[in-house]
N, C-alpha and C positions, 0 to 999 in steps of 0.2 A: 504494500500500500504506500509506503514511503517513497519508493521509486516512482510510482504512478504520479504522486503529487509533485515530485521534482521534475518529471517530464512535463506535466501540465503547466507548472509555473514557468519553466524554461521555454516551453513551446509558445506560451502567450507572449513572453518577452521577445522571442525571436520573430514571431509573426508581426508584432507591432513594429519592430525595427525594419522588417522587410517592407511593410506597408509605407512607413515614413520615407525610407531611402528610395525605394522605387518610385514613389509618388513625386518626391522632390526632383529626381532625375527626369522623370517624364515631363514635368512642367518646364524644365530647362531645355528639353529637346523635342518640343511639340512638333516641329517641322520634320524631324527625322523619320525615316521609314523603318530603320533598324530599332528593335525593341531594347534600347540601351538600359532601361531600368531593370528589367529582368536579367539581362546579361551582367550588369554590374553587381547585382545581388548574388548571382551564381559565382562570379569570380571572387568577390569578397568572401563569400562563404567558403570557397575552396582555400583561399589564403588563410583565413582564420582557422579552419580545421587542420590545415597543414602545420601551422604554428603550434596549435594545441597538441597534435599528434607527435610533433617533434619534441615538445617538452616532456611528454610521457615517455617516449623512447629514450631520451637523453637522461632524464632525471627522475623518472617515475613520479611525476609532479603532482598528480591529482588523485584523490581518494576515489573509490568506486562510486560513491554518491555524487561527487563533483563531476565525474565523467558522465554519468547519466544526465545530470542537470545541464552540463555544457554541450555535450555531443548530441544526445537524443533530444533534449529539450530545446535549448537556445538555438543551436546551429540547425537542428532538424526543423524547428519552427521557422527559421530564417530561410533555409533552402535545403531540400533533400539532395539537390545536385551535388553539394559538397560531400555527402556520404557516398554517392556514386563515384565521385572523383577519388576519394580516399580508398574505397574498395578497389578501384581500378589501379591506383598507384601501388597498393600492396600486392596485387596480383603481378604487376610488372616487376616490382622489386624482388619478388620470389622467382622471377624468371618464367612465369606462366603467361607467356605472350599470347598464345592461342586462346587461352581462357579469357584474358583481358580483352583481346580484340573481339571475341565473340560476345562478351558482355556489353561492350560499347555498341557494337552494331545491332545486336538484338534489342538492347534497351531503346535505342533510337527508333529503329524500324518497327519493331513489334509495338512499342509505345504509341507511335504515330498510327499504326494500323488499328490498335485498340481504340484510340481516340476517334478515328474515322468511323469505325464500326458503331461505336456508341452514339456519335453524332448523327450518323445516317439512320440508325434505328429510330431515333427520336424525331429528327427533323423531317422525315418523309412520312410520318404518321398523319392520318387525317384527323 
């Protein structure tokens, strides 16, 4: 139960941070066709999760509760793309290039296919 509360609190903070940052960027780049707000959030999330993971590997820096709060809660609420990036990074670091490549390609293509299927199923209904 404690872990669930840590995730919920962290997730709320991360979601609010994503909302504020991507909204601010969107207002600065209204004329752009590129979705810079979401892109910036995804890249920032990857940078932050990389720093935190590096601190854990180098110094065993965070307790289990802090890891749940930070990784699953705050960063997970901010962007799950960072978790995707970290998992892919660890696969590459272990030399599992085929698995990493499959994960990236399948995540993008199957994710887009699932989105299209869901959208099509609903939008074409009478």
